[in-house]
mmJSON file of the N, C-alpha and C atoms, coordinates in Angstrom:
{"data_MODEL":{"atom_site":{
"group_PDB":["ATOM","ATOM","ATOM","ATOM","ATOM","ATOM","ATOM","ATOM","ATOM","ATOM","ATOM","ATOM","ATOM","ATOM","ATOM","ATOM","ATOM","ATOM","ATOM","ATOM","ATOM","ATOM","ATOM","ATOM","ATOM","ATOM","ATOM","ATOM","ATOM","ATOM","ATOM","ATOM","ATOM","ATOM","ATOM","ATOM","ATOM","ATOM","ATOM","ATOM","ATOM","ATOM","ATOM","ATOM","ATOM","ATOM","ATOM","ATOM","ATOM","ATOM","ATOM","ATOM","ATOM","ATOM","ATOM","ATOM","ATOM","ATOM","ATOM","ATOM","ATOM","ATOM","ATOM","ATOM","ATOM","ATOM","ATOM","ATOM","ATOM","ATOM","ATOM","ATOM","ATOM","ATOM","ATOM","ATOM","ATOM","ATOM","ATOM","ATOM","ATOM","ATOM","ATOM","ATOM","ATOM","ATOM","ATOM","ATOM","ATOM","ATOM","ATOM","ATOM","ATOM","ATOM","ATOM","ATOM","ATOM","ATOM","ATOM","ATOM","ATOM","ATOM","ATOM","ATOM","ATOM","ATOM","ATOM","ATOM","ATOM","ATOM","ATOM","ATOM","ATOM","ATOM","ATOM","ATOM","ATOM","ATOM","ATOM","ATOM","ATOM","ATOM","ATOM","ATOM","ATOM","ATOM","ATOM","ATOM","ATOM","ATOM","ATOM","ATOM","ATOM","ATOM","ATOM","ATOM","ATOM","ATOM","ATOM","ATOM","ATOM","ATOM","ATOM","ATOM","ATOM","ATOM","ATOM","ATOM","ATOM","ATOM","ATOM","ATOM","ATOM","ATOM","ATOM","ATOM","ATOM","ATOM","ATOM","ATOM","ATOM","ATOM","ATOM","ATOM","ATOM","ATOM","ATOM","ATOM","ATOM","ATOM","ATOM","ATOM","ATOM","ATOM","ATOM","ATOM","ATOM","ATOM","ATOM","ATOM","ATOM","ATOM","ATOM","ATOM","ATOM","ATOM","ATOM","ATOM","ATOM","ATOM","ATOM","ATOM","ATOM","ATOM","ATOM","ATOM","ATOM","ATOM","ATOM","ATOM","ATOM","ATOM","ATOM","ATOM"],
"id":[1,2,3,4,5,6,7,8,9,10,11,12,13,14,15,16,17,18,19,20,21,22,23,24,25,26,27,28,29,30,31,32,33,34,35,36,37,38,39,40,41,42,43,44,45,46,47,48,49,50,51,52,53,54,55,56,57,58,59,60,61,62,63,64,65,66,67,68,69,70,71,72,73,74,75,76,77,78,79,80,81,82,83,84,85,86,87,88,89,90,91,92,93,94,95,96,97,98,99,100,101,102,103,104,105,106,107,108,109,110,111,112,113,114,115,116,117,118,119,120,121,122,123,124,125,126,127,128,129,130,131,132,133,134,135,136,137,138,139,140,141,142,143,144,145,146,147,148,149,150,151,152,153,154,155,156,157,158,159,160,161,162,163,164,165,166,167,168,169,170,171,172,173,174,175,176,177,178,179,180,181,182,183,184,185,186,187,188,189,190,191,192,193,194,195,196,197,198,199,200,201,202,203,204],
"type_symbol":["N","C","C","N","C","C","N","C","C","N","C","C","N","C","C","N","C","C","N","C","C","N","C","C","N","C","C","N","C","C","N","C","C","N","C","C","N","C","C","N","C","C","N","C","C","N","C","C","N","C","C","N","C","C","N","C","C","N","C","C","N","C","C","N","C","C","N","C","C","N","C","C","N","C","C","N","C","C","N","C","C","N","C","C","N","C","C","N","C","C","N","C","C","N","C","C","N","C","C","N","C","C","N","C","C","N","C","C","N","C","C","N","C","C","N","C","C","N","C","C","N","C","C","N","C","C","N","C","C","N","C","C","N","C","C","N","C","C","N","C","C","N","C","C","N","C","C","N","C","C","N","C","C","N","C","C","N","C","C","N","C","C","N","C","C","N","C","C","N","C","C","N","C","C","N","C","C","N","C","C","N","C","C","N","C","C","N","C","C","N","C","C","N","C","C","N","C","C","N","C","C","N","C","C"],
"label_atom_id":["N","CA","C","N","CA","C","N","CA","C","N","CA","C","N","CA","C","N","CA","C","N","CA","C","N","CA","C","N","CA","C","N","CA","C","N","CA","C","N","CA","C","N","CA","C","N","CA","C","N","CA","C","N","CA","C","N","CA","C","N","CA","C","N","CA","C","N","CA","C","N","CA","C","N","CA","C","N","CA","C","N","CA","C","N","CA","C","N","CA","C","N","CA","C","N","CA","C","N","CA","C","N","CA","C","N","CA","C","N","CA","C","N","CA","C","N","CA","C","N","CA","C","N","CA","C","N","CA","C","N","CA","C","N","CA","C","N","CA","C","N","CA","C","N","CA","C","N","CA","C","N","CA","C","N","CA","C","N","CA","C","N","CA","C","N","CA","C","N","CA","C","N","CA","C","N","CA","C","N","CA","C","N","CA","C","N","CA","C","N","CA","C","N","CA","C","N","CA","C","N","CA","C","N","CA","C","N","CA","C","N","CA","C","N","CA","C","N","CA","C","N","CA","C","N","CA","C","N","CA","C","N","CA","C","N","CA","C"],
"label_alt_id":[null,null,null,null,null,null,null,null,null,null,null,null,null,null,null,null,null,null,null,null,null,null,null,null,null,null,null,null,null,null,null,null,null,null,null,null,null,null,null,null,null,null,null,null,null,null,null,null,null,null,null,null,null,null,null,null,null,null,null,null,null,null,null,null,null,null,null,null,null,null,null,null,null,null,null,null,null,null,null,null,null,null,null,null,null,null,null,null,null,null,null,null,null,null,null,null,null,null,null,null,null,null,null,null,null,null,null,null,null,null,null,null,null,null,null,null,null,null,null,null,null,null,null,null,null,null,null,null,null,null,null,null,null,null,null,null,null,null,null,null,null,null,null,null,null,null,null,null,null,null,null,null,null,null,null,null,null,null,null,null,null,null,null,null,null,null,null,null,null,null,null,null,null,null,null,null,null,null,null,null,null,null,null,null,null,null,null,null,null,null,null,null,null,null,null,null,null,null,null,null,null,null,null,null],
"label_comp_id":["TYR","TYR","TYR","THR","THR","THR","ALA","ALA","ALA","MET","MET","MET","LYS","LYS","LYS","ASN","ASN","ASN","HIS","HIS","HIS","TYR","TYR","TYR","LEU","LEU","LEU","LEU","LEU","LEU","VAL","VAL","VAL","GLN","GLN","GLN","ILE","ILE","ILE","THR","THR","THR","ASP","ASP","ASP","ILE","ILE","ILE","ILE","ILE","ILE","ARG","ARG","ARG","GLN","GLN","GLN","LEU","LEU","LEU","TYR","TYR","TYR","GLU","GLU","GLU","LYS","LYS","LYS","GLY","GLY","GLY","SER","SER","SER","SER","SER","SER","ILE","ILE","ILE","LEU","LEU","LEU","LYS","LYS","LYS","ALA","ALA","ALA","LEU","LEU","LEU","LYS","LYS","LYS","LYS","LYS","LYS","THR","THR","THR","GLU","GLU","GLU","LYS","LYS","LYS","GLU","GLU","GLU","LYS","LYS","LYS","SER","SER","SER","SER","SER","SER","SER","SER","SER","LEU","LEU","LEU","LEU","LEU","LEU","ARG","ARG","ARG","SER","SER","SER","PHE","PHE","PHE","ARG","ARG","ARG","THR","THR","THR","ARG","ARG","ARG","ILE","ILE","ILE","LEU","LEU","LEU","THR","THR","THR","ASP","ASP","ASP","GLU","GLU","GLU","ASN","ASN","ASN","PHE","PHE","PHE","THR","THR","THR","HIS","HIS","HIS","LEU","LEU","LEU","SER","SER","SER","LYS","LYS","LYS","PRO","PRO","PRO","ILE","ILE","ILE","GLN","GLN","GLN","VAL","VAL","VAL","ARG","ARG","ARG","PHE","PHE","PHE","THR","THR","THR"],
"label_asym_id":["A","A","A","A","A","A","A","A","A","A","A","A","A","A","A","A","A","A","A","A","A","A","A","A","A","A","A","A","A","A","A","A","A","A","A","A","A","A","A","A","A","A","A","A","A","A","A","A","A","A","A","A","A","A","A","A","A","A","A","A","A","A","A","A","A","A","A","A","A","A","A","A","A","A","A","A","A","A","A","A","A","A","A","A","A","A","A","A","A","A","A","A","A","A","A","A","A","A","A","A","A","A","A","A","A","A","A","A","A","A","A","A","A","A","A","A","A","A","A","A","A","A","A","A","A","A","A","A","A","A","A","A","A","A","A","A","A","A","A","A","A","A","A","A","A","A","A","A","A","A","A","A","A","A","A","A","A","A","A","A","A","A","A","A","A","A","A","A","A","A","A","A","A","A","A","A","A","A","A","A","A","A","A","A","A","A","A","A","A","A","A","A","A","A","A","A","A","A","A","A","A","A","A","A"],
"label_entity_id":["1","1","1","1","1","1","1","1","1","1","1","1","1","1","1","1","1","1","1","1","1","1","1","1","1","1","1","1","1","1","1","1","1","1","1","1","1","1","1","1","1","1","1","1","1","1","1","1","1","1","1","1","1","1","1","1","1","1","1","1","1","1","1","1","1","1","1","1","1","1","1","1","1","1","1","1","1","1","1","1","1","1","1","1","1","1","1","1","1","1","1","1","1","1","1","1","1","1","1","1","1","1","1","1","1","1","1","1","1","1","1","1","1","1","1","1","1","1","1","1","1","1","1","1","1","1","1","1","1","1","1","1","1","1","1","1","1","1","1","1","1","1","1","1","1","1","1","1","1","1","1","1","1","1","1","1","1","1","1","1","1","1","1","1","1","1","1","1","1","1","1","1","1","1","1","1","1","1","1","1","1","1","1","1","1","1","1","1","1","1","1","1","1","1","1","1","1","1","1","1","1","1","1","1"],
"label_seq_id":[1,1,1,2,2,2,3,3,3,4,4,4,5,5,5,6,6,6,7,7,7,8,8,8,9,9,9,10,10,10,11,11,11,12,12,12,13,13,13,14,14,14,15,15,15,16,16,16,17,17,17,18,18,18,19,19,19,20,20,20,21,21,21,22,22,22,23,23,23,24,24,24,25,25,25,26,26,26,27,27,27,28,28,28,29,29,29,30,30,30,31,31,31,32,32,32,33,33,33,34,34,34,35,35,35,36,36,36,37,37,37,38,38,38,39,39,39,40,40,40,41,41,41,42,42,42,43,43,43,44,44,44,45,45,45,46,46,46,47,47,47,48,48,48,49,49,49,50,50,50,51,51,51,52,52,52,53,53,53,54,54,54,55,55,55,56,56,56,57,57,57,58,58,58,59,59,59,60,60,60,61,61,61,62,62,62,63,63,63,64,64,64,65,65,65,66,66,66,67,67,67,68,68,68],
"pdbx_PDB_ins_code":[null,null,null,null,null,null,null,null,null,null,null,null,null,null,null,null,null,null,null,null,null,null,null,null,null,null,null,null,null,null,null,null,null,null,null,null,null,null,null,null,null,null,null,null,null,null,null,null,null,null,null,null,null,null,null,null,null,null,null,null,null,null,null,null,null,null,null,null,null,null,null,null,null,null,null,null,null,null,null,null,null,null,null,null,null,null,null,null,null,null,null,null,null,null,null,null,null,null,null,null,null,null,null,null,null,null,null,null,null,null,null,null,null,null,null,null,null,null,null,null,null,null,null,null,null,null,null,null,null,null,null,null,null,null,null,null,null,null,null,null,null,null,null,null,null,null,null,null,null,null,null,null,null,null,null,null,null,null,null,null,null,null,null,null,null,null,null,null,null,null,null,null,null,null,null,null,null,null,null,null,null,null,null,null,null,null,null,null,null,null,null,null,null,null,null,null,null,null,null,null,null,null,null,null],
"Cartn_x":[-36.781,-35.93,-34.327,-33.912,-32.354,-32.384,-33.771,-33.947,-34.228,-34.968,-35.196,-34.036,-33.301,-32.006,-31.104,-30.855,-30.319,-30.793,-31.999,-32.592,-32.3,-32.724,-32.207,-30.977,-29.877,-28.423,-28.149,-28.853,-28.632,-29.306,-30.562,-30.904,-30.034,-29.487,-28.503,-27.153,-26.835,-25.338,-25.988,-27.155,-27.827,-27.994,-28.422,-28.299,-27.261,-26.013,-24.848,-24.332,-24.404,-23.9,-24.429,-26.014,-26.712,-26.044,-25.835,-25.354,-23.995,-23.171,-21.885,-22.136,-22.883,-23.097,-23.667,-24.884,-25.24,-24.272,-23.065,-22.22,-21.141,-20.792,-20.041,-20.416,-22.087,-22.784,-22.361,-22.283,-21.818,-20.458,-19.561,-18.284,-18.496,-19.171,-19.59,-20.449,-21.023,-21.939,-21.004,-19.888,-18.584,-18.291,-18.289,-17.876,-18.966,-20.038,-21.186,-21.751,-21.724,-22.03,-23.691,-24.478,-25.82,-26.327,-27.457,-27.32,-27.15,-27.759,-27.52,-26.015,-25.143,-23.84,-22.918,-23.658,-22.766,-23.319,-24.485,-25.013,-24.402,-24.085,-23.358,-22.09,-21.177,-20.025,-19.728,-20.953,-20.654,-20.864,-21.914,-22.001,-20.84,-20.312,-19.296,-18.025,-17.893,-16.506,-17.049,-18.361,-18.305,-18.131,-18.418,-18.176,-16.913,-16.167,-14.827,-13.303,-13.874,-12.606,-12.295,-10.826,-10.182,-9.55,-9.983,-9.509,-8.316,-7.129,-5.882,-5.742,-4.373,-4.072,-4.232,-3.794,-3.65,-5.126,-5.987,-7.42,-7.73,-7.456,-8.007,-7.394,-6.129,-5.289,-6.235,-6.951,-7.434,-8.616,-9.341,-10.749,-10.173,-9.214,-8.94,-8.914,-8.906,-8.62,-10.046,-10.128,-11.564,-11.515,-13.083,-13.639,-14.715,-15.068,-16.189,-17.319,-18.474,-19.556,-20.549,-20.789,-21.384,-22.261,-23.65,-25.118,-25.446,-25.671,-25.741,-27.151],
"Cartn_y":[-6.663,-6.237,-6.918,-6.988,-8.027,-9.394,-10.121,-11.359,-11.481,-10.342,-10.726,-10.088,-9.13,-9.022,-10.366,-10.864,-12.212,-13.297,-13.188,-14.312,-14.092,-12.597,-11.989,-12.592,-12.421,-12.75,-14.199,-15.232,-16.35,-17.104,-16.355,-16.647,-16.362,-15.208,-14.807,-15.824,-15.855,-17.005,-18.292,-18.901,-20.441,-19.925,-18.924,-18.809,-18.598,-18.515,-18.158,-19.604,-20.286,-21.865,-22.683,-22.587,-23.08,-23.11,-21.542,-21.141,-21.944,-21.808,-22.41,-24.09,-24.641,-26.054,-26.431,-25.428,-25.853,-25.798,-24.561,-24.584,-25.488,-25.925,-27.415,-28.362,-28.507,-29.942,-30.108,-29.089,-29.535,-30.206,-29.99,-30.514,-31.946,-31.956,-33.305,-34.275,-33.926,-34.399,-35.346,-34.746,-35.425,-36.677,-36.677,-37.918,-38.92,-38.376,-39.471,-39.71,-38.565,-38.866,-38.451,-39.079,-39.041,-37.836,-37.332,-35.742,-36.397,-37.751,-38.003,-38.342,-38.761,-38.778,-37.653,-36.388,-34.953,-34.433,-34.775,-34.13,-34.776,-35.934,-36.558,-36.015,-36.243,-35.734,-34.208,-33.37,-31.908,-31.83,-32.592,-32.657,-33.104,-34.45,-34.892,-34.181,-33.097,-32.101,-31.126,-30.869,-30.033,-30.213,-31.245,-32.076,-32.539,-32.848,-33.468,-32.551,-31.307,-30.761,-29.759,-29.522,-28.802,-27.614,-26.45,-25.229,-24.957,-24.702,-24.213,-22.974,-22.078,-21.057,-20.82,-21.373,-21.214,-20.754,-21.504,-21.278,-19.823,-19.662,-18.157,-17.269,-17.201,-16.181,-15.871,-17.148,-16.889,-16.169,-16.558,-15.916,-14.617,-13.758,-12.568,-11.657,-12.485,-11.456,-11.23,-9.806,-9.477,-10.174,-10.375,-11.237,-10.329,-10.697,-10.15,-11.135,-11.021,-12.347,-11.296,-11.654,-11.167,-11.789,-11.597,-12.103,-11.665,-12.774,-12.647,-13.056],
"Cartn_z":[4.676,3.77,3.459,4.827,4.548,3.96,4.401,4.279,2.663,2.263,0.726,0.105,0.287,-0.136,-0.563,0.553,0.898,-0.192,-0.043,-0.636,-2.446,-2.925,-4.317,-4.4,-3.846,-3.812,-4.075,-3.079,-3.465,-4.918,-5.135,-6.752,-7.477,-7.352,-8.467,-8.744,-7.296,-7.277,-7.931,-7.668,-8.324,-9.471,-10.469,-11.601,-12.52,-11.674,-12.135,-12.609,-11.281,-10.977,-12.239,-12.339,-13.285,-14.893,-15.007,-16.519,-16.706,-15.973,-15.801,-16.021,-15.064,-15.498,-16.625,-17.01,-18.708,-19.634,-19.766,-20.877,-20.525,-19.131,-19.168,-19.701,-19.719,-20.194,-21.579,-22.198,-23.844,-23.739,-22.88,-22.908,-22.638,-21.546,-20.616,-22.028,-22.778,-23.478,-24.572,-24.633,-25.495,-24.66,-23.764,-22.857,-22.484,-23.135,-23.141,-21.523,-20.506,-19.546,-19.28,-18.435,-18.368,-17.264,-17.094,-16.629,-14.937,-14.639,-13.209,-12.876,-13.501,-13.38,-13.443,-14.169,-14.197,-12.58,-12.362,-11.156,-9.969,-9.948,-8.854,-8.748,-10.022,-10.019,-9.628,-9.877,-9.516,-7.835,-7.712,-5.788,-4.877,-5.793,-5.29,-4.842,-6.087,-6.04,-4.96,-4.859,-3.705,-2.506,-2.319,-1.201,-0.663,-1.518,-1.225,-1.88,-2.568,-3.141,-1.709,-1.994,-0.908,-1.492,-1.118,-1.565,-1.029,-1.993,-1.535,-1.765,-1.314,-1.391,-2.594,-3.948,-5.145,-5.655,-5.036,-5.751,-4.964,-4.107,-3.122,-3.868,-4.383,-5.021,-6.46,-7.112,-8.241,-8.171,-6.755,-6.627,-6.392,-5.615,-5.5,-6.726,-7.825,-9.117,-9.471,-10.138,-10.386,-11.959,-11.742,-13.044,-13.543,-14.879,-15.695,-16.042,-15.542,-15.664,-16.876,-18.066,-19.129,-19.559,-19.514,-19.811,-21.308,-22.11,-23.254,-23.627],
"occupancy":[1.0,1.0,1.0,1.0,1.0,1.0,1.0,1.0,1.0,1.0,1.0,1.0,1.0,1.0,1.0,1.0,1.0,1.0,1.0,1.0,1.0,1.0,1.0,1.0,1.0,1.0,1.0,1.0,1.0,1.0,1.0,1.0,1.0,1.0,1.0,1.0,1.0,1.0,1.0,1.0,1.0,1.0,1.0,1.0,1.0,1.0,1.0,1.0,1.0,1.0,1.0,1.0,1.0,1.0,1.0,1.0,1.0,1.0,1.0,1.0,1.0,1.0,1.0,1.0,1.0,1.0,1.0,1.0,1.0,1.0,1.0,1.0,1.0,1.0,1.0,1.0,1.0,1.0,1.0,1.0,1.0,1.0,1.0,1.0,1.0,1.0,1.0,1.0,1.0,1.0,1.0,1.0,1.0,1.0,1.0,1.0,1.0,1.0,1.0,1.0,1.0,1.0,1.0,1.0,1.0,1.0,1.0,1.0,1.0,1.0,1.0,1.0,1.0,1.0,1.0,1.0,1.0,1.0,1.0,1.0,1.0,1.0,1.0,1.0,1.0,1.0,1.0,1.0,1.0,1.0,1.0,1.0,1.0,1.0,1.0,1.0,1.0,1.0,1.0,1.0,1.0,1.0,1.0,1.0,1.0,1.0,1.0,1.0,1.0,1.0,1.0,1.0,1.0,1.0,1.0,1.0,1.0,1.0,1.0,1.0,1.0,1.0,1.0,1.0,1.0,1.0,1.0,1.0,1.0,1.0,1.0,1.0,1.0,1.0,1.0,1.0,1.0,1.0,1.0,1.0,1.0,1.0,1.0,1.0,1.0,1.0,1.0,1.0,1.0,1.0,1.0,1.0,1.0,1.0,1.0,1.0,1.0,1.0,1.0,1.0,1.0,1.0,1.0,1.0],
"B_iso_or_equiv":[0.0,0.0,0.0,0.0,0.0,0.0,0.0,0.0,0.0,0.0,0.0,0.0,0.0,0.0,0.0,0.0,0.0,0.0,0.0,0.0,0.0,0.0,0.0,0.0,0.0,0.0,0.0,0.0,0.0,0.0,0.0,0.0,0.0,0.0,0.0,0.0,0.0,0.0,0.0,0.0,0.0,0.0,0.0,0.0,0.0,0.0,0.0,0.0,0.0,0.0,0.0,0.0,0.0,0.0,0.0,0.0,0.0,0.0,0.0,0.0,0.0,0.0,0.0,0.0,0.0,0.0,0.0,0.0,0.0,0.0,0.0,0.0,0.0,0.0,0.0,0.0,0.0,0.0,0.0,0.0,0.0,0.0,0.0,0.0,0.0,0.0,0.0,0.0,0.0,0.0,0.0,0.0,0.0,0.0,0.0,0.0,0.0,0.0,0.0,0.0,0.0,0.0,0.0,0.0,0.0,0.0,0.0,0.0,0.0,0.0,0.0,0.0,0.0,0.0,0.0,0.0,0.0,0.0,0.0,0.0,0.0,0.0,0.0,0.0,0.0,0.0,0.0,0.0,0.0,0.0,0.0,0.0,0.0,0.0,0.0,0.0,0.0,0.0,0.0,0.0,0.0,0.0,0.0,0.0,0.0,0.0,0.0,0.0,0.0,0.0,0.0,0.0,0.0,0.0,0.0,0.0,0.0,0.0,0.0,0.0,0.0,0.0,0.0,0.0,0.0,0.0,0.0,0.0,0.0,0.0,0.0,0.0,0.0,0.0,0.0,0.0,0.0,0.0,0.0,0.0,0.0,0.0,0.0,0.0,0.0,0.0,0.0,0.0,0.0,0.0,0.0,0.0,0.0,0.0,0.0,0.0,0.0,0.0,0.0,0.0,0.0,0.0,0.0,0.0],
"pdbx_formal_charge":[null,null,null,null,null,null,null,null,null,null,null,null,null,null,null,null,null,null,null,null,null,null,null,null,null,null,null,null,null,null,null,null,null,null,null,null,null,null,null,null,null,null,null,null,null,null,null,null,null,null,null,null,null,null,null,null,null,null,null,null,null,null,null,null,null,null,null,null,null,null,null,null,null,null,null,null,null,null,null,null,null,null,null,null,null,null,null,null,null,null,null,null,null,null,null,null,null,null,null,null,null,null,null,null,null,null,null,null,null,null,null,null,null,null,null,null,null,null,null,null,null,null,null,null,null,null,null,null,null,null,null,null,null,null,null,null,null,null,null,null,null,null,null,null,null,null,null,null,null,null,null,null,null,null,null,null,null,null,null,null,null,null,null,null,null,null,null,null,null,null,null,null,null,null,null,null,null,null,null,null,null,null,null,null,null,null,null,null,null,null,null,null,null,null,null,null,null,null,null,null,null,null,null,null],
"auth_seq_id":[1,1,1,2,2,2,3,3,3,4,4,4,5,5,5,6,6,6,7,7,7,8,8,8,9,9,9,10,10,10,11,11,11,12,12,12,13,13,13,14,14,14,15,15,15,16,16,16,17,17,17,18,18,18,19,19,19,20,20,20,21,21,21,22,22,22,23,23,23,24,24,24,25,25,25,26,26,26,27,27,27,28,28,28,29,29,29,30,30,30,31,31,31,32,32,32,33,33,33,34,34,34,35,35,35,36,36,36,37,37,37,38,38,38,39,39,39,40,40,40,41,41,41,42,42,42,43,43,43,44,44,44,45,45,45,46,46,46,47,47,47,48,48,48,49,49,49,50,50,50,51,51,51,52,52,52,53,53,53,54,54,54,55,55,55,56,56,56,57,57,57,58,58,58,59,59,59,60,60,60,61,61,61,62,62,62,63,63,63,64,64,64,65,65,65,66,66,66,67,67,67,68,68,68],
"auth_comp_id":["TYR","TYR","TYR","THR","THR","THR","ALA","ALA","ALA","MET","MET","MET","LYS","LYS","LYS","ASN","ASN","ASN","HIS","HIS","HIS","TYR","TYR","TYR","LEU","LEU","LEU","LEU","LEU","LEU","VAL","VAL","VAL","GLN","GLN","GLN","ILE","ILE","ILE","THR","THR","THR","ASP","ASP","ASP","ILE","ILE","ILE","ILE","ILE","ILE","ARG","ARG","ARG","GLN","GLN","GLN","LEU","LEU","LEU","TYR","TYR","TYR","GLU","GLU","GLU","LYS","LYS","LYS","GLY","GLY","GLY","SER","SER","SER","SER","SER","SER","ILE","ILE","ILE","LEU","LEU","LEU","LYS","LYS","LYS","ALA","ALA","ALA","LEU","LEU","LEU","LYS","LYS","LYS","LYS","LYS","LYS","THR","THR","THR","GLU","GLU","GLU","LYS","LYS","LYS","GLU","GLU","GLU","LYS","LYS","LYS","SER","SER","SER","SER","SER","SER","SER","SER","SER","LEU","LEU","LEU","LEU","LEU","LEU","ARG","ARG","ARG","SER","SER","SER","PHE","PHE","PHE","ARG","ARG","ARG","THR","THR","THR","ARG","ARG","ARG","ILE","ILE","ILE","LEU","LEU","LEU","THR","THR","THR","ASP","ASP","ASP","GLU","GLU","GLU","ASN","ASN","ASN","PHE","PHE","PHE","THR","THR","THR","HIS","HIS","HIS","LEU","LEU","LEU","SER","SER","SER","LYS","LYS","LYS","PRO","PRO","PRO","ILE","ILE","ILE","GLN","GLN","GLN","VAL","VAL","VAL","ARG","ARG","ARG","PHE","PHE","PHE","THR","THR","THR"],
"auth_asym_id":["A","A","A","A","A","A","A","A","A","A","A","A","A","A","A","A","A","A","A","A","A","A","A","A","A","A","A","A","A","A","A","A","A","A","A","A","A","A","A","A","A","A","A","A","A","A","A","A","A","A","A","A","A","A","A","A","A","A","A","A","A","A","A","A","A","A","A","A","A","A","A","A","A","A","A","A","A","A","A","A","A","A","A","A","A","A","A","A","A","A","A","A","A","A","A","A","A","A","A","A","A","A","A","A","A","A","A","A","A","A","A","A","A","A","A","A","A","A","A","A","A","A","A","A","A","A","A","A","A","A","A","A","A","A","A","A","A","A","A","A","A","A","A","A","A","A","A","A","A","A","A","A","A","A","A","A","A","A","A","A","A","A","A","A","A","A","A","A","A","A","A","A","A","A","A","A","A","A","A","A","A","A","A","A","A","A","A","A","A","A","A","A","A","A","A","A","A","A","A","A","A","A","A","A"],
"auth_atom_id":["N","CA","C","N","CA","C","N","CA","C","N","CA","C","N","CA","C","N","CA","C","N","CA","C","N","CA","C","N","CA","C","N","CA","C","N","CA","C","N","CA","C","N","CA","C","N","CA","C","N","CA","C","N","CA","C","N","CA","C","N","CA","C","N","CA","C","N","CA","C","N","CA","C","N","CA","C","N","CA","C","N","CA","C","N","CA","C","N","CA","C","N","CA","C","N","CA","C","N","CA","C","N","CA","C","N","CA","C","N","CA","C","N","CA","C","N","CA","C","N","CA","C","N","CA","C","N","CA","C","N","CA","C","N","CA","C","N","CA","C","N","CA","C","N","CA","C","N","CA","C","N","CA","C","N","CA","C","N","CA","C","N","CA","C","N","CA","C","N","CA","C","N","CA","C","N","CA","C","N","CA","C","N","CA","C","N","CA","C","N","CA","C","N","CA","C","N","CA","C","N","CA","C","N","CA","C","N","CA","C","N","CA","C","N","CA","C","N","CA","C","N","CA","C","N","CA","C","N","CA","C","N","CA","C","N","CA","C"],
"pdbx_PDB_model_num":[1,1,1,1,1,1,1,1,1,1,1,1,1,1,1,1,1,1,1,1,1,1,1,1,1,1,1,1,1,1,1,1,1,1,1,1,1,1,1,1,1,1,1,1,1,1,1,1,1,1,1,1,1,1,1,1,1,1,1,1,1,1,1,1,1,1,1,1,1,1,1,1,1,1,1,1,1,1,1,1,1,1,1,1,1,1,1,1,1,1,1,1,1,1,1,1,1,1,1,1,1,1,1,1,1,1,1,1,1,1,1,1,1,1,1,1,1,1,1,1,1,1,1,1,1,1,1,1,1,1,1,1,1,1,1,1,1,1,1,1,1,1,1,1,1,1,1,1,1,1,1,1,1,1,1,1,1,1,1,1,1,1,1,1,1,1,1,1,1,1,1,1,1,1,1,1,1,1,1,1,1,1,1,1,1,1,1,1,1,1,1,1,1,1,1,1,1,1,1,1,1,1,1,1]
}}}
């Protein structure tokens, strides 16, 4: 049961990241980047970006995600 629950939560997180990526893709289209360049830059930012205290204070604020 715990494994199924964790898998479900990971699927939900992945879906949210995918939706944010697709929404941001419209902005990146204006920059004329290919899908491969967008994916590479997203992966590079996950690997190299360092979170600061300011990032964590933003993360501690409650947010609301709406599905339309």
